[in-house]
N, CA and C atoms of all chains as a GROMACS GRO file, in nm:
protein
  630
    1MET      N    1  15.457   2.046   8.564
    1MET     CA    2  15.524   2.105   8.471
    1MET      C    3  15.436   2.206   8.410
    2LYS      N    4  15.472   2.323   8.455
    2LYS     CA    5  15.348   2.439   8.420
    2LYS      C    6  15.425   2.562   8.357
    3LYS      N    7  15.361   2.630   8.274
    3LYS     CA    8  15.454   2.736   8.172
    3LYS      C    9  15.374   2.850   8.168
    4VAL      N   10  15.396   2.972   8.198
    4VAL     CA   11  15.382   3.073   8.183
    4VAL      C   12  15.468   3.203   8.102
    5ASN      N   13  15.388   3.220   8.011
    5ASN     CA   14  15.486   3.368   7.931
    5ASN      C   15  15.434   3.463   7.998
    6VAL      N   16  15.515   3.513   8.088
    6VAL     CA   17  15.525   3.672   8.204
    6VAL      C   18  15.474   3.775   8.070
    7PHE      N   19  15.541   3.762   7.951
    7PHE     CA   20  15.543   3.903   7.822
    7PHE      C   21  15.362   3.898   7.774
    8GLU      N   22  15.328   3.779   7.783
    8GLU     CA   23  15.188   3.798   7.764
    8GLU      C   24  15.099   3.793   7.859
    9SER      N   25  15.115   3.720   7.952
    9SER     CA   26  15.041   3.728   8.061
    9SER      C   27  15.029   3.855   8.151
   10ASN      N   28  15.106   3.918   8.139
   10ASN     CA   29  15.109   4.070   8.225
   10ASN      C   30  15.119   4.172   8.152
   11SER      N   31  15.011   4.260   8.199
   11SER     CA   32  15.040   4.416   8.098
   11SER      C   33  15.084   4.520   8.211
   12PHE      N   34  15.100   4.608   8.131
   12PHE     CA   35  15.078   4.731   8.253
   12PHE      C   36  14.999   4.825   8.263
   13ASP      N   37  15.005   4.892   8.379
   13ASP     CA   38  14.900   4.987   8.368
   13ASP      C   39  14.955   5.154   8.395
   14ALA      N   40  14.877   5.235   8.328
   14ALA     CA   41  14.974   5.360   8.376
   14ALA      C   42  14.905   5.439   8.453
   15LYS      N   43  14.820   5.347   8.609
   15LYS     CA   44  14.851   5.366   8.717
   15LYS      C   45  14.919   5.315   8.845
   16SER      N   46  14.961   5.207   8.778
   16SER     CA   47  15.038   5.202   8.911
   16SER      C   48  15.083   5.026   8.881
   17MET      N   49  15.223   5.011   8.936
   17MET     CA   50  15.306   4.876   8.885
   17MET      C   51  15.183   4.769   8.891
   18LYS      N   52  15.204   4.678   8.752
   18LYS     CA   53  15.087   4.573   8.747
   18LYS      C   54  15.160   4.480   8.781
   19ARG      N   55  15.091   4.408   8.895
   19ARG     CA   56  15.147   4.286   8.957
   19ARG      C   57  15.153   4.142   8.843
   20LEU      N   58  15.147   4.000   8.877
   20LEU     CA   59  15.152   3.868   8.841
   20LEU      C   60  15.166   3.739   8.926
   21LEU      N   61  15.087   3.714   8.969
   21LEU     CA   62  15.132   3.563   9.037
   21LEU      C   63  15.134   3.477   8.924
   22VAL      N   64  15.260   3.391   8.963
   22VAL     CA   65  15.358   3.334   8.867
   22VAL      C   66  15.313   3.221   8.921
   23HIS      N   67  15.325   3.192   9.048
   23HIS     CA   68  15.366   3.071   9.103
   23HIS      C   69  15.373   3.093   9.290
   24ASP      N   70  15.292   2.977   9.346
   24ASP     CA   71  15.315   2.998   9.490
   24ASP      C   72  15.302   2.826   9.513
   25SER      N   73  15.413   2.820   9.607
   25SER     CA   74  15.407   2.640   9.680
   25SER      C   75  15.527   2.733   9.824
   26PRO      N   76  15.486   2.588   9.881
   26PRO     CA   77  15.579   2.548  10.020
   26PRO      C   78  15.721   2.628   9.975
   27TYR      N   79  15.791   2.541   9.838
   27TYR     CA   80  15.940   2.591   9.808
   27TYR      C   81  15.964   2.794   9.788
   28PHE      N   82  15.839   2.817   9.696
   28PHE     CA   83  15.885   2.944   9.647
   28PHE      C   84  15.766   3.055   9.588
   29LYS      N   85  15.767   3.131   9.632
   29LYS     CA   86  15.661   3.235   9.517
   29LYS      C   87  15.725   3.327   9.404
   30VAL      N   88  15.676   3.318   9.294
   30VAL     CA   89  15.754   3.369   9.219
   30VAL      C   90  15.610   3.461   9.129
   31LEU      N   91  15.652   3.597   9.116
   31LEU     CA   92  15.606   3.739   9.061
   31LEU      C   93  15.676   3.724   8.922
   32ASN      N   94  15.542   3.811   8.866
   32ASN     CA   95  15.642   3.942   8.759
   32ASN      C   96  15.541   4.088   8.798
   33PHE      N   97  15.660   4.198   8.804
   33PHE     CA   98  15.599   4.309   8.826
   33PHE      C   99  15.640   4.372   8.702
   34ASN      N  100  15.554   4.437   8.640
   34ASN     CA  101  15.573   4.538   8.534
   34ASN      C  102  15.566   4.670   8.580
   35PHE      N  103  15.612   4.791   8.565
   35PHE     CA  104  15.633   4.960   8.555
   35PHE      C  105  15.631   4.989   8.460
   36LYS      N  106  15.519   5.059   8.420
   36LYS     CA  107  15.555   5.198   8.273
   36LYS      C  108  15.704   5.305   8.409
   37ALA      N  109  15.761   5.331   8.307
   37ALA     CA  110  15.875   5.459   8.296
   37ALA      C  111  15.791   5.521   8.406
   38GLY      N  112  15.861   5.515   8.481
   38GLY     CA  113  15.870   5.598   8.597
   38GLY      C  114  15.766   5.612   8.728
   39GLN      N  115  15.751   5.497   8.726
   39GLN     CA  116  15.640   5.382   8.873
   39GLN      C  117  15.797   5.322   8.933
   40GLU      N  118  15.709   5.323   9.084
   40GLU     CA  119  15.820   5.249   9.171
   40GLU      C  120  15.733   5.154   9.239
   41LEU      N  121  15.815   5.074   9.238
   41LEU     CA  122  15.830   4.979   9.421
   41LEU      C  123  15.883   5.065   9.484
   42PRO      N  124  15.831   5.102   9.676
   42PRO     CA  125  15.874   5.152   9.739
   42PRO      C  126  15.994   5.090   9.810
   43VAL      N  127  16.065   5.120   9.844
   43VAL     CA  128  16.160   5.068   9.961
   43VAL      C  129  16.071   4.996  10.110
   44HIS      N  130  16.091   4.843  10.082
   44HIS     CA  131  16.060   4.781  10.204
   44HIS      C  132  16.104   4.692  10.245
   45SER      N  133  16.062   4.618  10.381
   45SER     CA  134  16.160   4.519  10.419
   45SER      C  135  16.036   4.443  10.508
   46HIS      N  136  16.073   4.287  10.484
   46HIS     CA  137  15.966   4.212  10.564
   46HIS      C  138  16.094   4.138  10.708
   47ASP      N  139  16.032   4.174  10.810
   47ASP     CA  140  16.123   4.118  10.904
   47ASP      C  141  16.093   3.952  10.936
   48ILE      N  142  16.158   3.856  10.848
   48ILE     CA  143  16.134   3.718  10.842
   48ILE      C  144  16.279   3.687  10.764
   49GLU      N  145  16.253   3.532  10.801
   49GLU     CA  146  16.373   3.487  10.754
   49GLU      C  147  16.351   3.428  10.610
   50GLY      N  148  16.468   3.433  10.506
   50GLY     CA  149  16.461   3.407  10.334
   50GLY      C  150  16.478   3.525  10.272
   51GLU      N  151  16.504   3.519  10.140
   51GLU     CA  152  16.557   3.593  10.083
   51GLU      C  153  16.499   3.585   9.908
   52VAL      N  154  16.538   3.712   9.844
   52VAL     CA  155  16.427   3.788   9.692
   52VAL      C  156  16.530   3.782   9.649
   53SER      N  157  16.487   3.760   9.477
   53SER     CA  158  16.565   3.781   9.360
   53SER      C  159  16.463   3.809   9.320
   54LEU      N  160  16.527   3.960   9.185
   54LEU     CA  161  16.469   4.013   9.149
   54LEU      C  162  16.531   4.048   8.984
   55THR      N  163  16.512   3.952   8.887
   55THR     CA  164  16.567   3.928   8.785
   55THR      C  165  16.543   4.058   8.674
   56VAL      N  166  16.578   4.159   8.582
   56VAL     CA  167  16.512   4.252   8.496
   56VAL      C  168  16.546   4.176   8.396
   57LEU      N  169  16.410   4.120   8.323
   57LEU     CA  170  16.356   4.036   8.198
   57LEU      C  171  16.337   4.110   8.067
   58GLU      N  172  16.313   4.283   8.126
   58GLU     CA  173  16.345   4.406   8.012
   58GLU      C  174  16.298   4.486   8.085
   59GLY      N  175  16.373   4.623   8.024
   59GLY     CA  176  16.382   4.721   8.047
   59GLY      C  177  16.484   4.788   8.112
   60GLU      N  178  16.479   4.947   8.215
   60GLU     CA  179  16.600   5.022   8.249
   60GLU      C  180  16.518   5.096   8.386
   61GLY      N  181  16.640   5.081   8.501
   61GLY     CA  182  16.558   5.131   8.626
   61GLY      C  183  16.692   5.182   8.721
   62GLU      N  184  16.685   5.168   8.849
   62GLU     CA  185  16.699   5.133   8.937
   62GLU      C  186  16.685   5.007   9.093
   63PHE      N  187  16.742   4.918   9.142
   63PHE     CA  188  16.742   4.918   9.226
   63PHE      C  189  16.791   5.021   9.373
   64LEU      N  190  16.661   4.986   9.425
   64LEU     CA  191  16.679   5.097   9.561
   64LEU      C  192  16.696   5.063   9.690
   65GLY      N  193  16.741   5.047   9.774
   65GLY     CA  194  16.816   5.016   9.921
   65GLY      C  195  16.796   5.144  10.032
   66LYS      N  196  16.848   5.090  10.131
   66LYS     CA  197  16.814   5.156  10.241
   66LYS      C  198  16.896   5.313  10.244
   67ASP      N  199  16.903   5.362  10.317
   67ASP     CA  200  17.012   5.513  10.296
   67ASP      C  201  17.018   5.590  10.167
   68GLY      N  202  16.916   5.580  10.059
   68GLY     CA  203  16.892   5.597   9.920
   68GLY      C  204  16.999   5.498   9.860
   69ILE      N  205  17.045   5.433   9.902
   69ILE     CA  206  17.118   5.372   9.750
   69ILE      C  207  17.038   5.322   9.686
   70SER      N  208  17.111   5.336   9.535
   70SER     CA  209  17.031   5.293   9.386
   70SER      C  210  17.147   5.239   9.312
   71ILE      N  211  17.067   5.136   9.237
   71ILE     CA  212  17.167   5.038   9.195
   71ILE      C  213  17.112   5.014   9.079
   72PRO      N  214  17.213   5.096   8.993
   72PRO     CA  215  17.100   5.032   8.810
   72PRO      C  216  17.064   4.950   8.762
   73ALA      N  217  16.974   4.926   8.703
   73ALA     CA  218  16.918   4.783   8.663
   73ALA      C  219  16.882   4.817   8.530
   74ARG      N  220  16.925   4.676   8.450
   74ARG     CA  221  16.876   4.612   8.301
   74ARG      C  222  16.872   4.522   8.287
   75THR      N  223  16.860   4.501   8.155
   75THR     CA  224  16.809   4.333   8.166
   75THR      C  225  16.892   4.248   8.143
   76GLY      N  226  16.874   4.145   8.230
   76GLY     CA  227  16.971   4.050   8.232
   76GLY      C  228  17.062   4.069   8.381
   77ASP      N  229  17.001   4.171   8.464
   77ASP     CA  230  17.060   4.170   8.576
   77ASP      C  231  16.979   4.103   8.685
   78VAL      N  232  17.048   4.042   8.803
   78VAL     CA  233  16.977   3.965   8.921
   78VAL      C  234  17.003   4.037   9.027
   79LEU      N  235  16.927   4.096   9.114
   79LEU     CA  236  16.964   4.189   9.264
   79LEU      C  237  16.910   4.067   9.364
   80ILE      N  238  17.030   3.986   9.450
   80ILE     CA  239  16.974   3.874   9.554
   80ILE      C  240  16.967   4.006   9.683
   81CYS      N  241  16.888   3.941   9.787
   81CYS     CA  242  16.914   4.035   9.923
   81CYS      C  243  16.780   3.965   9.979
   82PRO      N  244  16.850   3.985  10.132
   82PRO     CA  245  16.786   3.887  10.217
   82PRO      C  246  16.612   4.001  10.255
   83ILE      N  247  16.505   3.951  10.222
   83ILE     CA  248  16.362   3.973  10.240
   83ILE      C  249  16.369   4.112  10.363
   84SER      N  250  16.502   4.049  10.485
   84SER     CA  251  16.475   4.169  10.577
   84SER      C  252  16.567   4.320  10.583
   85GLU      N  253  16.611   4.292  10.483
   85GLU     CA  254  16.688   4.438  10.399
   85GLU      C  255  16.589   4.523  10.301
   86PRO      N  256  16.612   4.627  10.362
   86PRO     CA  257  16.504   4.726  10.240
   86PRO      C  258  16.526   4.698  10.118
   87HIS      N  259  16.494   4.713  10.014
   87HIS     CA  260  16.468   4.673   9.899
   87HIS      C  261  16.338   4.746   9.853
   88GLY      N  262  16.359   4.818   9.702
   88GLY     CA  263  16.284   4.880   9.591
   88GLY      C  264  16.346   4.869   9.496
   89VAL      N  265  16.240   4.905   9.360
   89VAL     CA  266  16.275   4.942   9.225
   89VAL      C  267  16.199   5.060   9.199
   90LYS      N  268  16.237   5.137   9.106
   90LYS     CA  269  16.190   5.224   9.013
   90LYS      C  270  16.266   5.217   8.889
   91ALA      N  271  16.143   5.266   8.779
   91ALA     CA  272  16.160   5.232   8.643
   91ALA      C  273  16.207   5.352   8.585
   92LYS      N  274  16.292   5.349   8.507
   92LYS     CA  275  16.327   5.476   8.395
   92LYS      C  276  16.258   5.451   8.286
   93SER      N  277  16.279   5.364   8.186
   93SER     CA  278  16.192   5.300   8.092
   93SER      C  279  16.086   5.183   8.132
   94ASP      N  280  15.982   5.149   8.041
   94ASP     CA  281  15.891   4.999   8.062
   94ASP      C  282  15.959   4.926   8.141
   95LEU      N  283  15.921   4.890   8.210
   95LEU     CA  284  16.027   4.793   8.292
   95LEU      C  285  15.983   4.619   8.372
   96ARG      N  286  15.988   4.514   8.263
   96ARG     CA  287  15.976   4.374   8.330
   96ARG      C  288  16.048   4.343   8.430
   97ILE      N  289  16.040   4.321   8.564
   97ILE     CA  290  16.062   4.242   8.687
   97ILE      C  291  16.035   4.082   8.670
   98LEU      N  292  16.116   3.995   8.715
   98LEU     CA  293  16.054   3.865   8.776
   98LEU      C  294  16.094   3.836   8.943
   99VAL      N  295  16.041   3.856   9.009
   99VAL     CA  296  16.058   3.829   9.174
   99VAL      C  297  16.047   3.670   9.238
  100THR      N  298  16.148   3.634   9.285
  100THR     CA  299  16.123   3.499   9.298
  100THR      C  300  16.133   3.467   9.477
  101ILE      N  301  16.053   3.456   9.541
  101ILE     CA  302  16.097   3.467   9.697
  101ILE      C  303  16.113   3.366   9.799
  102ALA      N  304  16.196   3.299   9.864
  102ALA     CA  305  16.203   3.200   9.927
  102ALA      C  306  16.267   3.221  10.083
  103PRO      N  307  16.210   3.132  10.156
  103PRO     CA  308  16.070   3.049  10.110
  103PRO      C  309  15.954   3.183  10.090
  104PRO      N  310  15.825   3.138  10.040
  104PRO     CA  311  15.741   3.213  10.030
  104PRO      C  312  15.675   3.273  10.131
  105ILE      N  313  15.643   3.424  10.133
  105ILE     CA  314  15.584   3.519  10.271
  105ILE      C  315  15.428   3.482  10.191
  106MET      N  316  17.256   4.271   9.980
  106MET     CA  317  17.219   4.294   9.843
  106MET      C  318  17.327   4.261   9.766
  107LYS      N  319  17.301   4.206   9.625
  107LYS     CA  320  17.427   4.183   9.545
  107LYS      C  321  17.351   4.158   9.436
  108LYS      N  322  17.425   4.182   9.340
  108LYS     CA  323  17.382   4.236   9.175
  108LYS      C  324  17.471   4.197   9.094
  109VAL      N  325  17.418   4.039   8.981
  109VAL     CA  326  17.485   4.043   8.868
  109VAL      C  327  17.432   4.045   8.735
  110ASN      N  328  17.506   4.091   8.658
  110ASN     CA  329  17.456   4.072   8.541
  110ASN      C  330  17.476   3.934   8.456
  111VAL      N  331  17.374   3.836   8.423
  111VAL     CA  332  17.430   3.729   8.370
  111VAL      C  333  17.518   3.763   8.232
  112PHE      N  334  17.397   3.889   8.140
  112PHE     CA  335  17.427   3.858   8.028
  112PHE      C  336  17.604   3.898   8.008
  113GLU      N  337  17.637   3.957   8.083
  113GLU     CA  338  17.750   4.009   8.112
  113GLU      C  339  17.896   3.858   8.181
  114SER      N  340  17.780   3.799   8.265
  114SER     CA  341  17.930   3.737   8.350
  114SER      C  342  17.914   3.652   8.320
  115ASN      N  343  17.827   3.577   8.191
  115ASN     CA  344  17.833   3.446   8.145
  115ASN      C  345  17.859   3.444   7.994
  116SER      N  346  17.917   3.355   7.943
  116SER     CA  347  17.898   3.354   7.790
  116SER      C  348  17.847   3.194   7.712
  117PHE      N  349  17.861   3.209   7.584
  117PHE     CA  350  17.862   3.118   7.540
  117PHE      C  351  18.021   2.998   7.506
  118ASP      N  352  17.947   2.879   7.522
  118ASP     CA  353  18.076   2.749   7.431
  118ASP      C  354  18.002   2.701   7.351
  119ALA      N  355  18.165   2.657   7.262
  119ALA     CA  356  18.088   2.601   7.103
  119ALA      C  357  18.075   2.427   7.150
  120LYS      N  358  18.086   2.396   7.272
  120LYS     CA  359  18.138   2.252   7.332
  120LYS      C  360  18.013   2.207   7.373
  121SER      N  361  17.972   2.327   7.465
  121SER     CA  362  17.822   2.258   7.527
  121SER      C  363  17.792   2.366   7.649
  122MET      N  364  17.709   2.374   7.662
  122MET     CA  365  17.632   2.405   7.775
  122MET      C  366  17.753   2.499   7.923
  123LYS      N  367  17.701   2.627   7.875
  123LYS     CA  368  17.768   2.699   7.995
  123LYS      C  369  17.676   2.776   8.088
  124ARG      N  370  17.749   2.708   8.233
  124ARG     CA  371  17.713   2.751   8.311
  124ARG      C  372  17.734   2.878   8.437
  125LEU      N  373  17.645   2.894   8.496
  125LEU     CA  374  17.695   3.033   8.567
  125LEU      C  375  17.687   3.021   8.690
  126LEU      N  376  17.705   2.965   8.831
  126LEU     CA  377  17.651   2.996   8.957
  126LEU      C  378  17.643   3.159   8.980
  127VAL      N  379  17.480   3.191   9.007
  127VAL     CA  380  17.491   3.342   9.044
  127VAL      C  381  17.517   3.347   9.232
  128HIS      N  382  17.421   3.253   9.286
  128HIS     CA  383  17.397   3.289   9.432
  128HIS      C  384  17.357   3.108   9.479
  129ASP      N  385  17.408   3.124   9.584
  129ASP     CA  386  17.351   2.984   9.660
  129ASP      C  387  17.380   2.994   9.815
  130SER      N  388  17.261   2.973   9.865
  130SER     CA  389  17.245   3.027   9.980
  130SER      C  390  17.169   2.855  10.034
  131PRO      N  391  17.103   2.897  10.171
  131PRO     CA  392  16.992   2.805  10.248
  131PRO      C  393  16.831   2.804  10.165
  132TYR      N  394  16.806   2.908  10.121
  132TYR     CA  395  16.713   2.962  10.042
  132TYR      C  396  16.718   2.883   9.934
  133PHE      N  397  16.761   2.921   9.830
  133PHE     CA  398  16.772   2.886   9.683
  133PHE      C  399  16.893   2.870   9.632
  134LYS      N  400  16.948   2.802   9.538
  134LYS     CA  401  17.024   2.834   9.436
  134LYS      C  402  16.988   2.901   9.279
  135VAL      N  403  17.066   2.990   9.250
  135VAL     CA  404  17.016   3.069   9.114
  135VAL      C  405  17.160   3.024   9.071
  136LEU      N  406  17.087   3.003   8.893
  136LEU     CA  407  17.175   2.984   8.818
  136LEU      C  408  17.176   3.028   8.720
  137ASN      N  409  17.268   3.014   8.564
  137ASN     CA  410  17.247   3.058   8.463
  137ASN      C  411  17.312   2.993   8.347
  138PHE      N  412  17.205   2.951   8.250
  138PHE     CA  413  17.278   2.809   8.149
  138PHE      C  414  17.229   2.849   8.010
  139ASN      N  415  17.376   2.890   7.933
  139ASN     CA  416  17.390   2.919   7.821
  139ASN      C  417  17.384   2.824   7.732
  140PHE      N  418  17.298   2.842   7.591
  140PHE     CA  419  17.339   2.741   7.500
  140PHE      C  420  17.324   2.798   7.377
  141LYS      N  421  17.414   2.747   7.329
  141LYS     CA  422  17.443   2.730   7.171
  141LYS      C  423  17.327   2.688   7.079
  142ALA      N  424  17.292   2.759   6.987
  142ALA     CA  425  17.160   2.692   6.927
  142ALA      C  426  17.204   2.525   6.898
  143GLY      N  427  17.128   2.448   6.955
  143GLY     CA  428  17.085   2.317   6.877
  143GLY      C  429  17.183   2.227   7.030
  144GLN      N  430  17.275   2.323   7.103
  144GLN     CA  431  17.296   2.226   7.259
  144GLN      C  432  17.146   2.226   7.327
  145GLU      N  433  17.171   2.087   7.445
  145GLU     CA  434  17.091   2.055   7.525
  145GLU      C  435  17.124   2.039   7.633
  146LEU      N  436  17.044   2.026   7.698
  146LEU     CA  437  17.054   1.977   7.884
  146LEU      C  438  16.960   1.872   7.851
  147PRO      N  439  17.026   1.726   7.899
  147PRO     CA  440  16.945   1.629   7.876
  147PRO      C  441  16.833   1.576   7.990
  148VAL      N  442  16.698   1.581   7.949
  148VAL     CA  443  16.618   1.544   8.028
  148VAL      C  444  16.710   1.446   8.215
  149HIS      N  445  16.618   1.523   8.257
  149HIS     CA  446  16.719   1.459   8.412
  149HIS      C  447  16.640   1.451   8.512
  150SER      N  448  16.613   1.419   8.635
  150SER     CA  449  16.528   1.451   8.757
  150SER      C  450  16.590   1.405   8.867
  151HIS      N  451  16.579   1.496   8.977
  151HIS     CA  452  16.627   1.445   9.107
  151HIS      C  453  16.537   1.371   9.182
  152ASP      N  454  16.567   1.276   9.286
  152ASP     CA  455  16.492   1.206   9.375
  152ASP      C  456  16.469   1.305   9.493
  153ILE      N  457  16.422   1.418   9.466
  153ILE     CA  458  16.413   1.517   9.607
  153ILE      C  459  16.316   1.601   9.603
  154GLU      N  460  16.331   1.648   9.772
  154GLU     CA  461  16.221   1.784   9.772
  154GLU      C  462  16.258   1.894   9.661
  155GLY      N  463  16.136   1.962   9.631
  155GLY     CA  464  16.162   2.096   9.625
  155GLY      C  465  16.144   2.114   9.483
  156GLU      N  466  16.107   2.256   9.377
  156GLU     CA  467  16.077   2.291   9.274
  156GLU      C  468  16.217   2.360   9.192
  157VAL      N  469  16.156   2.383   9.084
  157VAL     CA  470  16.266   2.452   8.957
  157VAL      C  471  16.209   2.525   8.911
  158SER      N  472  16.284   2.639   8.878
  158SER     CA  473  16.187   2.731   8.757
  158SER      C  474  16.313   2.738   8.678
  159LEU      N  475  16.253   2.764   8.540
  159LEU     CA  476  16.299   2.840   8.461
  159LEU      C  477  16.304   2.902   8.341
  160THR      N  478  16.355   3.014   8.363
  160THR     CA  479  16.310   3.092   8.342
  160THR      C  480  16.379   3.181   8.199
  161VAL      N  481  16.340   3.188   8.084
  161VAL     CA  482  16.400   3.181   7.942
  161VAL      C  483  16.406   3.375   7.927
  162LEU      N  484  16.515   3.433   7.923
  162LEU     CA  485  16.560   3.596   7.946
  162LEU      C  486  16.588   3.619   7.795
  163GLU      N  487  16.594   3.532   7.680
  163GLU     CA  488  16.663   3.541   7.562
  163GLU      C  489  16.685   3.415   7.444
  164GLY      N  490  16.608   3.401   7.375
  164GLY     CA  491  16.628   3.294   7.236
  164GLY      C  492  16.489   3.237   7.264
  165GLU      N  493  16.496   3.143   7.209
  165GLU     CA  494  16.411   3.028   7.161
  165GLU      C  495  16.446   2.869   7.179
  166GLY      N  496  16.412   2.766   7.207
  166GLY     CA  497  16.433   2.652   7.212
  166GLY      C  498  16.284   2.573   7.244
  167GLU      N  499  16.317   2.454   7.352
  167GLU     CA  500  16.250   2.378   7.395
  167GLU      C  501  16.251   2.366   7.539
  168PHE      N  502  16.137   2.359   7.628
  168PHE     CA  503  16.148   2.275   7.722
  168PHE      C  504  16.104   2.099   7.752
  169LEU      N  505  16.193   2.035   7.788
  169LEU     CA  506  16.170   1.875   7.754
  169LEU      C  507  16.115   1.794   7.900
  170GLY      N  508  16.048   1.708   7.809
  170GLY     CA  509  15.994   1.634   7.975
  170GLY      C  510  15.992   1.512   7.955
  171LYS      N  511  15.913   1.448   8.062
  171LYS     CA  512  15.914   1.266   8.009
  171LYS      C  513  15.804   1.261   7.931
  172ASP      N  514  15.799   1.108   7.865
  172ASP     CA  515  15.842   1.058   7.756
  172ASP      C  516  15.814   1.135   7.646
  173GLY      N  517  15.920   1.195   7.611
  173GLY     CA  518  15.922   1.310   7.468
  173GLY      C  519  15.857   1.393   7.497
  174ILE      N  520  15.829   1.470   7.587
  174ILE     CA  521  15.755   1.581   7.550
  174ILE      C  522  15.796   1.682   7.567
  175SER      N  523  15.782   1.798   7.448
  175SER     CA  524  15.828   1.884   7.407
  175SER      C  525  15.768   2.032   7.467
  176ILE      N  526  15.776   2.146   7.531
  176ILE     CA  527  15.694   2.242   7.488
  176ILE      C  528  15.746   2.346   7.458
  177PRO      N  529  15.753   2.474   7.327
  177PRO     CA  530  15.793   2.581   7.306
  177PRO      C  531  15.822   2.641   7.439
  178ALA      N  532  15.987   2.713   7.386
  178ALA     CA  533  16.051   2.813   7.470
  178ALA      C  534  16.060   2.929   7.446
  179ARG      N  535  16.030   3.050   7.485
  179ARG     CA  536  16.048   3.152   7.438
  179ARG      C  537  16.113   3.264   7.510
  180THR      N  538  16.157   3.425   7.514
  180THR     CA  539  16.172   3.512   7.627
  180THR      C  540  16.055   3.536   7.692
  181GLY      N  541  16.078   3.537   7.800
  181GLY     CA  542  15.939   3.592   7.909
  181GLY      C  543  15.892   3.432   7.922
  182ASP      N  544  15.949   3.320   7.944
  182ASP     CA  545  15.845   3.202   8.000
  182ASP      C  546  15.914   3.195   8.127
  183VAL      N  547  15.834   3.131   8.209
  183VAL     CA  548  15.906   3.078   8.302
  183VAL      C  549  15.822   2.932   8.332
  184LEU      N  550  15.862   2.845   8.329
  184LEU     CA  551  15.878   2.712   8.349
  184LEU      C  552  15.873   2.658   8.492
  185ILE      N  553  15.775   2.626   8.542
  185ILE     CA  554  15.812   2.562   8.713
  185ILE      C  555  15.769   2.412   8.661
  186CYS      N  556  15.851   2.359   8.789
  186CYS     CA  557  15.862   2.185   8.772
  186CYS      C  558  15.916   2.148   8.903
  187PRO      N  559  15.849   2.051   9.009
  187PRO     CA  560  15.897   1.939   9.073
  187PRO      C  561  16.075   1.893   9.014
  188ILE      N  562  16.128   1.908   9.166
  188ILE     CA  563  16.247   1.869   9.099
  188ILE      C  564  16.350   1.698   9.076
  189SER      N  565  16.162   1.664   9.123
  189SER     CA  566  16.198   1.506   9.105
  189SER      C  567  16.113   1.412   8.987
  190GLU      N  568  16.040   1.568   8.878
  190GLU     CA  569  15.962   1.536   8.731
  190GLU      C  570  16.083   1.587   8.636
  191PRO      N  571  16.097   1.437   8.579
  191PRO     CA  572  16.170   1.496   8.445
  191PRO      C  573  16.180   1.625   8.346
  192HIS      N  574  16.304   1.718   8.302
  192HIS     CA  575  16.298   1.785   8.254
  192HIS      C  576  16.405   1.848   8.189
  193GLY      N  577  16.419   1.943   8.082
  193GLY     CA  578  16.540   1.961   8.046
  193GLY      C  579  16.520   2.026   7.929
  194VAL      N  580  16.588   2.063   7.864
  194VAL     CA  581  16.573   2.184   7.778
  194VAL      C  582  16.691   2.180   7.624
  195LYS      N  583  16.638   2.244   7.510
  195LYS     CA  584  16.735   2.215   7.416
  195LYS      C  585  16.699   2.346   7.349
  196ALA      N  586  16.815   2.398   7.295
  196ALA     CA  587  16.851   2.561   7.245
  196ALA      C  588  16.812   2.511   7.096
  197LYS      N  589  16.655   2.623   7.039
  197LYS     CA  590  16.696   2.641   6.858
  197LYS      C  591  16.813   2.713   6.827
  198SER      N  592  16.789   2.867   6.874
  198SER     CA  593  16.895   2.979   6.840
  198SER      C  594  16.954   2.954   7.036
  199ASP      N  595  17.041   3.083   7.039
  199ASP     CA  596  17.122   3.099   7.131
  199ASP      C  597  17.023   3.141   7.245
  200LEU      N  598  17.035   3.080   7.378
  200LEU     CA  599  16.944   3.075   7.465
  200LEU      C  600  17.015   3.104   7.598
  201ARG      N  601  16.921   3.168   7.690
  201ARG     CA  602  16.982   3.181   7.832
  201ARG      C  603  16.878   3.161   7.886
  202ILE      N  604  16.859   3.154   7.990
  202ILE     CA  605  16.815   3.021   8.131
  202ILE      C  606  16.874   3.072   8.224
  203LEU      N  607  16.732   3.091   8.302
  203LEU     CA  608  16.770   3.164   8.496
  203LEU      C  609  16.724   3.107   8.529
  204VAL      N  610  16.790   2.986   8.617
  204VAL     CA  611  16.718   2.839   8.695
  204VAL      C  612  16.739   2.871   8.831
  205THR      N  613  16.632   2.860   8.918
  205THR     CA  614  16.624   2.866   9.039
  205THR      C  615  16.572   2.751   9.124
  206ILE      N  616  16.638   2.708   9.200
  206ILE     CA  617  16.609   2.568   9.279
  206ILE      C  618  16.600   2.604   9.411
  207ALA      N  619  16.486   2.563   9.471
  207ALA     CA  620  16.470   2.614   9.597
  207ALA      C  621  16.384   2.450   9.661
  208PRO      N  622  16.425   2.403   9.803
  208PRO     CA  623  16.544   2.454   9.814
  208PRO      C  624  16.696   2.374   9.778
  209PRO      N  625  16.761   2.456   9.784
  209PRO     CA  626  16.882   2.463   9.723
  209PRO      C  627  16.927   2.319   9.706
  210ILE      N  628  16.986   2.284   9.582
  210ILE     CA  629  17.055   2.116   9.609
  210ILE      C  630  17.197   2.104   9.547
   0.00000   0.00000   0.00000
């Protein structure tokens, strides 16, 4: 049993998205990405099996997809997506996202 | 790509914890458990491989473990635990938890 408070353990960085590895195991990888307003994780994909969940812990922004798709993102939103499908994030306000990848990459 | 807002899609129930299945796939199962203040998910375990993450989206309470262990739980806390290790939750305030189980059970 291991506990991490991602609000305390991760900060924001004026230069770029701030990444915290919360957990990595044979079962899943858990990360926290913090974005200052305006920062972006560009659309990308990995040509492998598996899925990723992106959970908005705090803030507002957009989930990005292929062909310029944009889906509003706000606290309580959970986005699920194959890792092989293009996905990204853009922050409108300061934004805290929890990322879970299974199986881990 | 699929999005669910668990704050909107799940409610609270005065009688017991309210459960929402967010996603189920060969990779992971994602659930949202909402507890009214005082409600509890009793300590339990499953004798199988895998891990569970419990993320506090909102509220305050305790993570419970074996031998009466209690760990404070509040917004931004991520608890990671083998599924085979006893774990539970008790709410002090109304409490929203996101649960991810990999591999799914």
